Phi, psi and omega in degrees: 000129178286138180293147176292144179270133186297313181294320181298321177297315180294322178300311181298317180295319181292316179294322178302319180295317180290314188283351175250010181269105182298333179296325178296313178297317182300314181297317180295315181292320179295321180291326182244083191307326186253028181285164178221184183302320180302312181294328178292320176301316180296319179298313180296321179295322180294322176299314179298315179300316181301311184291326178291315184286323184270335187057031173298134181249019177255111180248001179273076186212150175271177186302315186290322175296317180297317179299318182295314183287330174296312180301318179297315181298309183292328178290314185296332180259008183260170183296328181296319178296320178300314180296321179298317180290326176297320178296321178297320179296318181296335180275352181291148179273067180224171183289163179296323179295321179293322177297316180299320180293318178296320178295320179298315180293324178296315179299320179296320180295317178295320180296319178298319180294318178297319178297320179295315179297319179295323178294322177297328180279310189269326181263323183250007187271200191216160160246168186227152176227119180278146180219167186219150169050228185295333179301322178298320177298316181297316182296317179296325185277317189241349185093183186292335178266041188298333185303330181278353187240001181295144173290171181301316180293319179295320179296319178298316180296318181297311181296319179299316181293319177300313180298317180296320180297312180297316179300317182294317177298318178300318179297312184292330184255000174057037177259172182245126178288141173293153178268129179199178181290157191291350180279349180267132179258135178248142177233153181282131177260101189293337185288328182233013175059033178234158173267148178218160180291143180253109173293148180292095187215161177242132180267148181227164167219162170286154183301148178142207186299323181296324176305314184277338172304316179281315189295310190295332184293345171075350180229159179302148180308324182299334177272309188281351170272351182236255187297339178253020180304126178055035181298334184297338178292341182258002179291135181245100184279347181288336181273351176051045174277156173296150186301320180299320181293322179292318180295318176302314183297320179297314179295318180295323176298319181289326175299314181299316180296320179296317180297317178298316181297317181292324177295318180293325187263331191237339185281103182260350177208175184296325181296318180291325176296318178298321179297317179294320177297320179296316179296325177295317178298318178296318180298319178299316178300315184286331174301314180298318180295313183296313182293319179298324183276312190268343185246018178274147178064198179266147172285176179187190177214151177257135173262135179236127184291134177297324179300318178294323178296314180296314182297328180272357179055041180288138179258150182235160172232158177284167188297340184257026182297150180262327177206176188299334181293343178278353177273091192219003185258136169286166180298321180294330175292324174298318178300314181298318180294318178296322179299318178297319178301314182296318180299318179292318183297317184257008179054050181234154176232002188251023181282116178278167179295329176297312178296325180301313181288318184288324188256331191233009183277312186288134182293140184218029176272101193289327191256320187227155173300150184244160178267008179305143180299336181260004180236001178199087180217165188216164175224156176292137182305319184295332179287344183264007180299133177071005176282126181299140176238145182239102192267139181233130174268162185210145170297151182255182184301323179300309182295319181293319179296327177296319179295317178300315179297321180298316180292320177298319180296319178297320179295322179295319179292328183290336181288000000 
C-alpha cells in the first residue's frame, strides 16, 4: 500500500470543507444574480484548478477572499502580467541594454514560475473519479477496488442496486438485455441505444468542469443522461420533501407516463395490458432500490495522485473500450496522444509539456461529457488496488437549486 500524501490529504479535507459550505454557494449566487448550474460548475472547477496549480494550503477563507487570491494568482502568472511588467521596464530611466536585460530576467522568472505551476499539475497533480451514494462510502472505506472487499451484505446490496439500475434503464429505453451469466454487468450506451458488456473498470477525468458535470447531478451519468435528464426542472421546493423522495417521485411520475403511453400505443388485448402493468410494478420497485442506493448522502469525487499512478505503472483505456485488452496506455501515453490532438486541432507543432499542462490539462467541456483522452478514460479496478484516494464531498444540484430558489424568493419579496 502506498503511503498517503500529507498535502493531498489536506487538499481533500479543505476542498470538502469548501464544497459543502452553503455560504460559499450563497455568496457566489448572490454576487452573480443570473447565474445557473453551469456557471456554478465552472466556478467550482476553477477553485479546484487554483488549489492544484498553486498548492495553496489555506482553506479557511470566504468566497470573496478566495476569489481575490485566485484572480491574483492567475493574473500574476499569466501573459497580461508579463506585458504589464515589460511596460513598466520600458518606462524606466535606464539604458536600452539594461531594459533588455531586465526583460530577459523577467521572462526567465515567468518561465520558472510556469514550469513550477506545470509541475504541480502534471507531476504532483491528480485525476478524478466522481461517485454517488453508497459507492462513495465503499471508496472511502475500501479504496477504488472496493468490489473485492465488500462484506456479504454490502455485496448483496451492490449487486441488487446494479441489477435494478440496468433493469430501469432498459425499461425507460425499451431495449433488450443480452443474456449472459449473472456475473456480467451490462450498462446502457446512450449514444447508440445499445447495451454493452461492462469490463470491471473505473472511469476517470482530469480535474475541472467534467468532474463537476458528473458530481453535482447527484445520480450516475447513466440516469441523468436518460430517465433523469433535466430532472431539476421538476423539483418542487414548496413541498419541502427530502431530495431522495423528490427524485423518486419524478422517476415514478415518468414510469406512470411511459406505462400510459405504452398502453395507448401497444396494448391490443388484456394480456398485453397486464404485461405493461407488471413492468410498471417492477419499475416502481427498482426506482426505490436505485434511488436509495445511488442518491443517498452527498455526491463527491476522489482525487488520485498522478505520481502514484506512474509509480504503480497503471494502464488506461479510452472511454469507448470494448474489452480489457484495450486498457494498454500509460498515463504519459495518454498525455502524448492528447498533445497530438491539440496540435492537430490548433494546427500547431510547438506545444511544450509545460503548455500542455497549463493550457490543456484541466477538463473544460461545460455542457456534455467529452471523448477527449484526458476527460474520459478508465483503468481496471484490480490495477487500482491499494492506490490512495482522497475523497471530497460536494453539494448537489438539489441543494444548489434550493439556494437559487431562496435568493429568487428574497428578491421577489424585496420588490
